[in-house]
LOLUMZA-70979 format. One record per residue: chain; z, y, x of N, C-alpha, C in turn. Coordinates in steps of 0.001 Angstrom, whole numbers. Atoms other than C-alpha are relative to their C-alpha. Layout:
REM residues N
+-------+---------+---------+---------+---------+---------+---------+---------+---------+---------+
! chain !     n_z !     n_y !     n_x !    ca_z !    ca_y !    ca_x !     c_z !     c_y !     c_x !
+-------+---------+---------+---------+---------+---------+---------+---------+---------+---------+
!     A !       Z !       Y !       X !       Z !       Y !       X !       Z !       Y !       X !
...
+-------+---------+---------+---------+---------+---------+---------+---------+---------+---------+
REM end
This chain:
REM residues 209
+-------+---------+---------+---------+---------+---------+---------+---------+---------+---------+
! chain !     n_z !     n_y !     n_x !    ca_z !    ca_y !    ca_x !     c_z !     c_y !     c_x !
+-------+---------+---------+---------+---------+---------+---------+---------+---------+---------+
!     A !   -1090 !    -353 !    -532 !   27567 !   89825 !    6681 !    -465 !     597 !    1444 !
!     A !     329 !    -532 !   -1304 !   27656 !   92140 !    9721 !     595 !    -972 !    1044 !
!     A !    -446 !     872 !   -1098 !   28262 !   90718 !   13019 !    1304 !    -375 !     160 !
!     A !   -1340 !     302 !     178 !   31907 !   90945 !   13238 !     675 !    -801 !    -864 !
!     A !    -453 !     595 !    1199 !   32525 !   89865 !    9799 !    -549 !   -1437 !      42 !
!     A !     351 !     965 !      22 !   30329 !   87095 !   10255 !     600 !   -1049 !    1081 !
!     A !   -1021 !     788 !    -898 !   32164 !   85797 !   13329 !    1260 !    -463 !    -301 !
!     A !   -1381 !     243 !     582 !   35472 !   86179 !   11533 !    -129 !   -1188 !   -1057 !
!     A !     333 !    1023 !    1226 !   34118 !   83980 !    8572 !    -286 !   -1282 !     798 !
!     A !     270 !    1217 !    -689 !   32846 !   81354 !   11131 !    1028 !    -479 !     595 !
!     A !   -1182 !     369 !    -682 !   35992 !   81218 !   13016 !    1004 !    -681 !   -1114 !
!     A !    -761 !     553 !    1056 !   37913 !   80844 !    9734 !    -269 !   -1370 !    -446 !
!     A !     757 !    1254 !     342 !   35627 !   77970 !    8616 !     422 !   -1089 !     925 !
!     A !    -325 !     882 !    -817 !   36050 !   76265 !   11801 !    1204 !    -398 !     234 !
!     A !   -1405 !     279 !    -231 !   39880 !   76454 !   12028 !     340 !    -951 !   -1287 !
!     A !    -513 !     757 !    1047 !   40003 !   75108 !    8355 !    -519 !   -1561 !     199 !
!     A !     791 !    1380 !    -107 !   37433 !   72112 !    9163 !     910 !    -803 !     981 !
!     A !    -797 !     592 !   -1051 !   39525 !   71365 !   12313 !    1406 !    -463 !    -631 !
!     A !   -1193 !     202 !     744 !   42561 !   71690 !   10201 !     100 !   -1464 !    -767 !
!     A !    -115 !    1438 !     776 !   41638 !   68699 !    8035 !     -56 !   -1138 !     945 !
!     A !      23 !    1013 !    -950 !   41140 !   66541 !   10998 !    1606 !    -109 !     509 !
!     A !   -1448 !     -66 !    -560 !   44772 !   67479 !   12315 !     954 !    -338 !    -790 !
!     A !   -1155 !     424 !    1084 !   46305 !   67069 !    9035 !     -87 !   -1492 !    -371 !
!     A !     169 !    1507 !      32 !   44861 !   63339 !    8809 !     673 !    -652 !    1356 !
!     A !    -805 !     441 !    -794 !   46255 !   62849 !   12082 !    1423 !    -271 !     108 !
!     A !   -1431 !    -155 !     446 !   49621 !   64134 !   11259 !     448 !    -915 !   -1017 !
!     A !    -450 !    1173 !    1197 !   49702 !   62058 !    8043 !     100 !   -1372 !     570 !
!     A !      46 !    1598 !    -642 !   48954 !   58867 !   10156 !    1171 !    -103 !     858 !
!     A !   -1256 !      27 !    -815 !   51631 !   59661 !   12572 !    1327 !     -18 !    -582 !
!     A !   -1225 !     129 !     895 !   54197 !   60140 !    9904 !     118 !   -1278 !    -627 !
!     A !    -287 !    1208 !     749 !   53231 !   57044 !    8138 !     314 !   -1363 !     903 !
!     A !     187 !    1124 !   -1164 !   52941 !   54961 !   11407 !    1309 !       1 !     514 !
!     A !   -1358 !      56 !   -1048 !   55892 !   56074 !   13367 !    1323 !     561 !    -742 !
!     A !   -1306 !    -561 !     671 !   58403 !   57681 !   10779 !     332 !   -1161 !   -1110 !
!     A !    -223 !     783 !    1016 !   57914 !   55545 !    7634 !    -223 !   -1507 !     708 !
!     A !    -115 !    1116 !    -611 !   57062 !   52551 !    9986 !   -1173 !   -1054 !    -753 !
!     A !    1013 !     689 !     460 !   53825 !   51240 !    8272 !    -913 !    -537 !     864 !
!     A !     968 !     638 !    -700 !   51369 !   48830 !    9672 !   -1370 !    1055 !     506 !
!     A !    1126 !    -975 !    -427 !   48255 !   50774 !   11423 !    -890 !     -38 !   -1161 !
!     A !     975 !    -193 !    1008 !   45774 !   49816 !    8512 !     671 !     514 !   -1125 !
!     A !    -477 !    -752 !    1063 !   48081 !   50974 !    5894 !     316 !    1496 !     165 !
!     A !    -343 !   -1445 !    -274 !   49074 !   54236 !    7636 !   -1418 !     681 !     -39 !
!     A !    1465 !    -409 !     200 !   45292 !   54676 !    7816 !    -417 !     487 !   -1389 !
!     A !     403 !     -20 !    1598 !   44780 !   54263 !    3948 !     986 !    1067 !    -525 !
!     A !    -914 !   -1082 !     472 !   47864 !   56565 !    3435 !    -471 !    1283 !     502 !
!     A !     358 !   -1442 !    -449 !   46643 !   59294 !    5702 !   -1434 !     273 !    -626 !
!     A !    1150 !    -127 !     784 !   43218 !   58968 !    3872 !      26 !     871 !   -1055 !
!     A !    -231 !   -1101 !    1161 !   44558 !   60787 !     957 !     106 !    1401 !     451 !
!     A !    -288 !   -1067 !    -445 !   45420 !   63529 !    3039 !   -1452 !     627 !     488 !
!     A !    1347 !    -452 !    -582 !   41943 !   63712 !    4642 !    -981 !     377 !   -1136 !
!     A !     954 !    -534 !    1257 !   40110 !   63644 !    1194 !     528 !    1398 !    -403 !
!     A !    -431 !   -1125 !     604 !   42232 !   66444 !     -74 !    -207 !    1209 !     892 !
!     A !     265 !   -1100 !    -760 !   41939 !   68587 !    3129 !   -1515 !     378 !     295 !
!     A !    1623 !     -68 !      70 !   38020 !   67756 !    3219 !    -292 !     961 !   -1241 !
!     A !     551 !    -816 !    1127 !   37669 !   69175 !    -272 !     477 !    1461 !     220 !
!     A !    -492 !   -1539 !    -338 !   39809 !   72430 !     638 !    -712 !     373 !     986 !
!     A !     806 !    -517 !   -1037 !   37708 !   72798 !    3931 !   -1103 !     426 !    -666 !
!     A !    1441 !    -509 !     593 !   34429 !   72901 !    1824 !     248 !    1194 !    -945 !
!     A !    -396 !    -803 !     529 !   36027 !   74998 !    -584 !     221 !    1377 !     542 !
!     A !    -225 !   -1159 !    -646 !   37228 !   77617 !    1914 !   -1388 !     310 !     613 !
!     A !    1327 !    -428 !    -670 !   33770 !   77428 !    3788 !    -894 !     741 !   -1107 !
!     A !     880 !    -721 !     776 !   32168 !   78521 !     730 !     570 !    1311 !    -433 !
!     A !    -749 !   -1407 !     469 !   34532 !   81351 !    -183 !    -209 !    1036 !    1269 !
!     A !     -62 !    -997 !   -1108 !   34488 !   82809 !    3489 !   -1471 !     404 !     493 !
!     A !    1206 !    -466 !    -574 !   30931 !   82488 !    4197 !   -1250 !      91 !   -1251 !
!     A !     972 !    -211 !    1445 !   29396 !   82516 !     451 !   -1191 !   -1323 !     335 !
!     A !    1067 !    1116 !    -115 !   27431 !   79080 !    1620 !     656 !   -1070 !     596 !
!     A !    -466 !    1320 !    -749 !   28168 !   75661 !    2951 !    -932 !    -232 !    1242 !
!     A !     524 !     361 !   -1263 !   27055 !   75351 !    6569 !    -535 !   -1619 !     -49 !
!     A !     518 !    1340 !      73 !   24837 !   72179 !    6947 !     867 !   -1070 !     542 !
!     A !    -729 !    1057 !    -812 !   26867 !   70154 !    9443 !    1464 !     -78 !    -721 !
!     A !   -1209 !     236 !     625 !   30246 !   70781 !    7811 !      45 !    -449 !   -1292 !
!     A !     172 !     423 !    1487 !   28813 !   70138 !    4293 !    -387 !   -1635 !     131 !
!     A !     312 !    1516 !    -187 !   27467 !   66894 !    5724 !    1219 !   -1084 !     317 !
!     A !   -1394 !     595 !    -364 !   30701 !   65713 !    7426 !    1112 !    -109 !   -1202 !
!     A !    -635 !    -220 !    1094 !   32573 !   67073 !    4280 !    -156 !   -1228 !    -923 !
!     A !     394 !     948 !    1055 !   30500 !   65086 !    2062 !     197 !   -1530 !     310 !
!     A !    -114 !    1404 !    -485 !   30726 !   61854 !    4112 !    1548 !    -153 !      74 !
!     A !   -1229 !       2 !    -184 !   34543 !   62493 !    4626 !     521 !    -368 !   -1693 !
!     A !    -439 !      78 !    1468 !   34885 !   62606 !     669 !    -358 !   -1450 !    -516 !
!     A !     411 !    1510 !     382 !   32676 !   59461 !      62 !     526 !    -944 !     650 !
!     A !    -353 !    1166 !    -550 !   34006 !   57201 !    2646 !    1580 !      95 !    -170 !
!     A !   -1247 !    -152 !     136 !   37522 !   58334 !    2231 !     369 !    -367 !   -1611 !
!     A !     -94 !     525 !    1419 !   37191 !   57573 !   -1684 !    -179 !   -1534 !      94 !
!     A !     353 !    1417 !    -199 !   35722 !   54145 !    -651 !    1076 !    -682 !     400 !
!     A !   -1084 !     568 !    -636 !   38631 !   53432 !    1570 !    1304 !     -88 !    -922 !
!     A !   -1253 !     -38 !     883 !   41275 !   54328 !   -1192 !    -285 !   -1061 !    -966 !
!     A !     427 !    1074 !     971 !   39311 !   52224 !   -3811 !      81 !   -1460 !     351 !
!     A !     -59 !    1455 !    -448 !   39056 !   49084 !   -1635 !    1135 !    -290 !     708 !
!     A !   -1061 !     163 !   -1052 !   42202 !   49640 !     431 !    -526 !    -397 !    1291 !
!     A !     665 !     580 !   -1225 !   40180 !   48959 !    3471 !    -235 !    1310 !    1041 !
!     A !     -56 !    -988 !   -1022 !   40570 !   51367 !    6525 !   -1390 !    -241 !     784 !
!     A !    1346 !     -30 !    -626 !   37225 !   49977 !    7912 !    -930 !     792 !    -421 !
!     A !    1195 !    -842 !     476 !   35099 !   51745 !    5680 !     435 !    1567 !     552 !
!     A !       1 !   -1477 !    -479 !   36679 !   55121 !    7088 !    -322 !     -14 !    1370 !
!     A !     463 !      23 !   -1453 !   36078 !   53953 !   10796 !   -1477 !     161 !    -189 !
!     A !    1472 !      43 !     -92 !   32446 !   53122 !    9746 !    -624 !    1484 !    -171 !
!     A !     583 !   -1010 !     395 !   32073 !   56487 !    8399 !    -380 !     927 !    1264 !
!     A !     290 !    -658 !    -955 !   31914 !   58099 !   11891 !   -1397 !    -681 !     856 !
!     A !     994 !     853 !    -502 !   29453 !   55469 !   12932 !   -1349 !     335 !    -618 !
!     A !    1094 !    -204 !    1101 !   27204 !   56028 !    9915 !    -524 !    1286 !     206 !
!     A !     346 !   -1372 !      11 !   27332 !   59771 !    9971 !    -860 !     421 !    1320 !
!     A !     524 !    -296 !   -1384 !   26641 !   60236 !   13650 !   -1440 !    -807 !     331 !
!     A !    1162 !     781 !    -251 !   23978 !   57433 !   13683 !   -1287 !     683 !    -781 !
!     A !     950 !    -639 !     774 !   22187 !   59093 !   10895 !    -480 !    1103 !     616 !
!     A !     371 !   -1062 !    -701 !   22255 !   62337 !   12634 !    -919 !     -43 !    1080 !
!     A !     490 !     304 !   -1294 !   20996 !   60836 !   15865 !   -1466 !    -460 !    -240 !
!     A !    1291 !     469 !     557 !   18230 !   59087 !   13929 !   -1128 !    1066 !    -612 !
!     A !    1011 !   -1055 !     221 !   16782 !   62260 !   12411 !    -190 !    1059 !    1103 !
!     A !     296 !    -814 !   -1056 !   17061 !   64435 !   15425 !    -850 !    -549 !    1052 !
!     A !     979 !     698 !   -1088 !   15711 !   61932 !   17868 !   -1424 !    -326 !    -612 !
!     A !    1119 !     427 !     629 !   13179 !   60781 !   15262 !    -987 !    1369 !    -248 !
!     A !     734 !   -1438 !     337 !   11812 !   64455 !   14892 !   -1010 !     498 !    1274 !
!     A !     519 !    -524 !   -1140 !   10935 !   64806 !   18540 !   -1485 !    -161 !     260 !
!     A !    1413 !      98 !    -145 !    7662 !   63137 !   18520 !    -912 !     767 !    -816 !
!     A !     859 !    -763 !     822 !    6315 !   65168 !   15758 !     219 !    1612 !      93 !
!     A !    -150 !   -1578 !    -108 !    7614 !   68574 !   17083 !     410 !     801 !   -1061 !
!     A !    -398 !    -766 !    1052 !    9372 !   69553 !   14074 !    1390 !    -300 !      77 !
!     A !   -1392 !     135 !    -141 !   13054 !   70162 !   15035 !     867 !     509 !   -1073 !
!     A !    -921 !    -413 !    1103 !   15704 !   70355 !   12349 !     740 !    1110 !     401 !
!     A !    -989 !   -1106 !    -226 !   17860 !   72590 !   14341 !    -867 !    1507 !    -124 !
!     A !     844 !   -1284 !      -4 !   14909 !   75146 !   14392 !     192 !     585 !   -1473 !
!     A !     -28 !    -665 !    1248 !   15041 !   75493 !   10671 !    1519 !     339 !    -445 !
!     A !   -1392 !    -263 !     214 !   18838 !   75361 !   10457 !     653 !    1194 !     763 !
!     A !    -672 !   -1011 !    -926 !   19747 !   77779 !   13254 !    -769 !    1007 !     322 !
!     A !    1037 !    -992 !    -614 !   16741 !   80049 !   13769 !     599 !    1526 !    -738 !
!     A !    -644 !   -1302 !     706 !   18745 !   82662 !   11456 !    1067 !     490 !     938 !
!     A !   -1276 !    -536 !   -1013 !   21538 !   82683 !   14248 !    -583 !     560 !    1373 !
!     A !     417 !    -433 !   -1287 !   19225 !   82876 !   17322 !   -1425 !    -755 !    -208 !
!     A !    1443 !     299 !    -134 !   15387 !   82408 !   18317 !      28 !    -550 !    1371 !
!     A !      93 !     504 !   -1422 !   14650 !   80043 !   21121 !   -1666 !    -341 !      85 !
!     A !    1598 !     248 !    -474 !   11286 !   79095 !   22936 !     -43 !   -1568 !    -654 !
!     A !      92 !    1330 !     489 !    9841 !   75789 !   21741 !     732 !   -1215 !     884 !
!     A !    -523 !     870 !    -870 !   10925 !   74020 !   24978 !    1901 !    -180 !    -324 !
!     A !   -1731 !    -141 !     237 !   14819 !   75184 !   24002 !      64 !    -693 !   -1299 !
!     A !    -287 !     845 !    1272 !   14423 !   73953 !   20414 !    -152 !   -1519 !     387 !
!     A !     135 !    1364 !    -266 !   13134 !   70576 !   21728 !    1129 !    -493 !     780 !
!     A !    -935 !     445 !    -933 !   15728 !   70344 !   24594 !    1336 !    -186 !    -846 !
!     A !   -1171 !      95 !     753 !   18526 !   71232 !   22143 !     241 !   -1201 !    -894 !
!     A !      60 !    1152 !    1204 !   17486 !   68630 !   19345 !     149 !   -1207 !    1047 !
!     A !    -140 !    1143 !    -866 !   17149 !   66040 !   22285 !    1679 !     -77 !     475 !
!     A !   -1301 !    -133 !    -533 !   20697 !   66857 !   23642 !     965 !    -453 !   -1229 !
!     A !   -1011 !     215 !    1193 !   22493 !   66865 !   20163 !    -338 !   -1329 !    -623 !
!     A !     354 !    1383 !     450 !   20607 !   63645 !   19207 !     528 !   -1027 !     966 !
!     A !    -577 !     963 !    -823 !   21828 !   61805 !   22238 !    1523 !     -29 !    -153 !
!     A !   -1355 !     107 !     221 !   25203 !   63082 !   21647 !     568 !    -976 !   -1273 !
!     A !    -235 !     814 !    1487 !   25270 !   61664 !   17970 !      11 !   -1278 !     483 !
!     A !     346 !    1628 !    -159 !   23814 !   58324 !   19169 !    1276 !    -509 !     920 !
!     A !   -1316 !     407 !    -705 !   26686 !   58140 !   21938 !    1248 !     -40 !    -592 !
!     A !   -1171 !     -90 !     680 !   29464 !   58969 !   19560 !    -200 !   -1297 !    -940 !
!     A !     302 !    1155 !     980 !   28091 !   56246 !   16967 !     260 !   -1314 !     863 !
!     A !     -63 !    1080 !    -790 !   28007 !   53695 !   19780 !    1399 !    -327 !     382 !
!     A !   -1356 !      16 !    -658 !   31377 !   54615 !   21448 !    1065 !    -485 !   -1258 !
!     A !   -1033 !     255 !     896 !   33182 !   54646 !   18014 !    -233 !   -1313 !    -360 !
!     A !    -248 !    1269 !     360 !   31920 !   51164 !   17287 !     631 !    -815 !    1036 !
!     A !    -677 !     847 !   -1106 !   33166 !   49733 !   20514 !    1478 !     341 !    -314 !
!     A !   -1404 !    -164 !       4 !   36444 !   51440 !   20061 !     680 !    -725 !   -1268 !
!     A !    -721 !     620 !    1398 !   37243 !   50449 !   16313 !     -68 !   -1518 !     112 !
!     A !     210 !    1494 !       3 !   36117 !   46998 !   16999 !     961 !    -757 !    1029 !
!     A !    -503 !     491 !   -1236 !   38052 !   46517 !   20354 !    1610 !     403 !     -97 !
!     A !   -1152 !    -573 !    -341 !   41100 !   48597 !   20062 !     872 !     143 !   -1362 !
!     A !    -630 !      -1 !     792 !   43921 !   49162 !   17942 !     113 !    1293 !    -979 !
!     A !     299 !   -1155 !     831 !   44233 !   51613 !   14981 !     639 !    1335 !     697 !
!     A !    -561 !   -1151 !    -652 !   46628 !   53929 !   16981 !   -1072 !     517 !    1103 !
!     A !    1016 !    -536 !    -902 !   43971 !   54049 !   19718 !   -1165 !     693 !    -711 !
!     A !    1299 !    -538 !     721 !   41053 !   54639 !   17342 !     468 !    1660 !    -533 !
!     A !    -284 !   -1382 !     623 !   43060 !   57568 !   15653 !      -8 !    1182 !    1284 !
!     A !     -47 !    -948 !   -1221 !   43770 !   59225 !   19297 !   -1585 !     -14 !     508 !
!     A !    1235 !    -456 !    -432 !   40204 !   58678 !   20256 !    -857 !    1092 !    -897 !
!     A !     635 !    -869 !    1024 !   39266 !   60386 !   16890 !     306 !    1708 !     501 !
!     A !    -291 !   -1576 !    -176 !   41219 !   63485 !   18020 !    -603 !     390 !    1410 !
!     A !     480 !    -259 !   -1353 !   39991 !   63204 !   21726 !   -1582 !     285 !    -247 !
!     A !    1325 !    -154 !     191 !   36357 !   63317 !   20348 !     -10 !    1489 !    -354 !
!     A !     232 !   -1280 !     522 !   37047 !   66667 !   18717 !      38 !     926 !    1221 !
!     A !     -78 !    -901 !   -1160 !   38001 !   68263 !   22071 !   -1326 !    -292 !     820 !
!     A !    1416 !     142 !    -702 !   34944 !   66536 !   23601 !   -1324 !     800 !    -483 !
!     A !    1073 !    -607 !     435 !   32793 !   67815 !   21179 !      48 !    1584 !     -26 !
!     A !    -136 !   -1652 !    -335 !   34067 !   71538 !   21638 !    -547 !     298 !    1403 !
!     A !     527 !    -283 !   -1307 !   33381 !   71179 !   25131 !   -1630 !    -138 !     356 !
!     A !    1642 !     142 !    -189 !   29982 !   69948 !   24678 !    -796 !     968 !    -665 !
!     A !     489 !   -1079 !     412 !   29238 !   72859 !   22367 !     -40 !    1267 !     753 !
!     A !     -27 !    -839 !    -887 !   30336 !   75191 !   24728 !    -910 !    -120 !    1205 !
!     A !    1078 !     241 !   -1240 !   28154 !   73536 !   27587 !   -1412 !     460 !    -678 !
!     A !    1228 !    -517 !     481 !   25200 !   74176 !   25294 !    -556 !    1276 !    -105 !
!     A !     215 !   -1420 !     269 !   25610 !   77785 !   24896 !    -813 !     421 !    1445 !
!     A !     885 !    -292 !   -1330 !   24205 !   78027 !   28879 !   -1482 !    -439 !    -263 !
!     A !    1498 !     679 !     175 !   21157 !   75833 !   27834 !    -825 !    1080 !    -979 !
!     A !     489 !    -982 !    1100 !   20683 !   78164 !   24760 !    -490 !    1522 !     483 !
!     A !     349 !   -1544 !    -511 !   20901 !   81449 !   26686 !   -1262 !     -37 !    1172 !
!     A !    1046 !     119 !   -1093 !   18437 !   80231 !   29311 !   -1331 !    -133 !    -901 !
!     A !    1213 !     -39 !    1072 !   15798 !   79581 !   26338 !     -52 !     867 !    -892 !
!     A !     104 !   -1147 !    1179 !   16615 !   82496 !   24171 !   -1118 !     922 !     150 !
!     A !    1026 !    -794 !     -49 !   13760 !   84577 !   23464 !     353 !    1456 !     270 !
!     A !    -365 !   -1063 !    -755 !   13946 !   87728 !   25498 !     405 !    1294 !    -970 !
!     A !     -69 !   -1146 !     720 !   13796 !   90256 !   22634 !    1326 !    -119 !    -684 !
!     A !   -1155 !     337 !     894 !   16847 !   88645 !   20941 !    1244 !     872 !     696 !
!     A !   -1285 !    -706 !    -396 !   20314 !   90639 !   21169 !     925 !    -489 !   -1069 !
!     A !    -920 !     645 !     779 !   22719 !   88249 !   19467 !    1020 !    -679 !     748 !
!     A !   -1102 !     852 !    -862 !   25867 !   86707 !   20610 !    -281 !   -1439 !    -713 !
!     A !      56 !    1466 !     426 !   25591 !   83008 !   20618 !    1560 !    -679 !      28 !
!     A !   -1219 !     667 !     140 !   28447 !   81061 !   19494 !      -6 !   -1550 !     162 !
!     A !      37 !    1628 !    -229 !   29316 !   77461 !   20621 !    -254 !    -740 !   -1344 !
!     A !     271 !     720 !    1280 !   28104 !   74956 !   17976 !     543 !   -1415 !     163 !
!     A !    -559 !    1508 !     -91 !   30409 !   71859 !   17971 !    -818 !    -763 !    -728 !
!     A !     598 !     937 !     896 !   28645 !   68820 !   16976 !    1011 !    -806 !   -1066 !
!     A !   -1013 !     595 !     931 !   31927 !   67685 !   15188 !     781 !     958 !    -548 !
!     A !    -814 !   -1042 !     568 !   33340 !   69885 !   12604 !    1161 !    -513 !    -543 !
!     A !   -1267 !     260 !     219 !   36368 !   67834 !   12397 !     494 !    -777 !   -1060 !
!     A !    -562 !     689 !    1146 !   36456 !   66233 !    9136 !    -145 !   -1528 !     136 !
+-------+---------+---------+---------+---------+---------+---------+---------+---------+---------+
REM end
């Protein structure tokens, strides 16, 4: 794809990805505050929407980009798996654990790669831009710590707070991740190899599914 076309496709995919999360939150609000269901059952009912929206997001991502970007694919796969388990066992705890397991796995892979000097982001993103070795190491460390923090905070929130608070936290996490992605652009530009002449787009660590 050309530059503008690639940016357009990326924007469409991101909107659809985040749309899956927004659809889930809207479904929870309807079931919780309009239908009057308890929080756990409102979460289970909203999971039907999450599973459907996640499948649509993956399909649209494939259509507009002719590929499935690694992070949305991982998040979408986890959403489908844990969403299905939540519906099968009628247990919203499984949906809450999805965020912990997904981010914990990403943190382990990224932080575990640092001692070996083999940075997963380098192989995933080098087609988008090229960084110095220090840049790849720093970016890997930053995202690894972010994912670890999300896994820990999610565990604290879902174990100590109500379902309403957890759903609000999930929405707030999307905003925080977008801000984190924008913040990393400055680090990337600092370590961008000088002969590069490419636009750097913010890479949110939360695809929203």
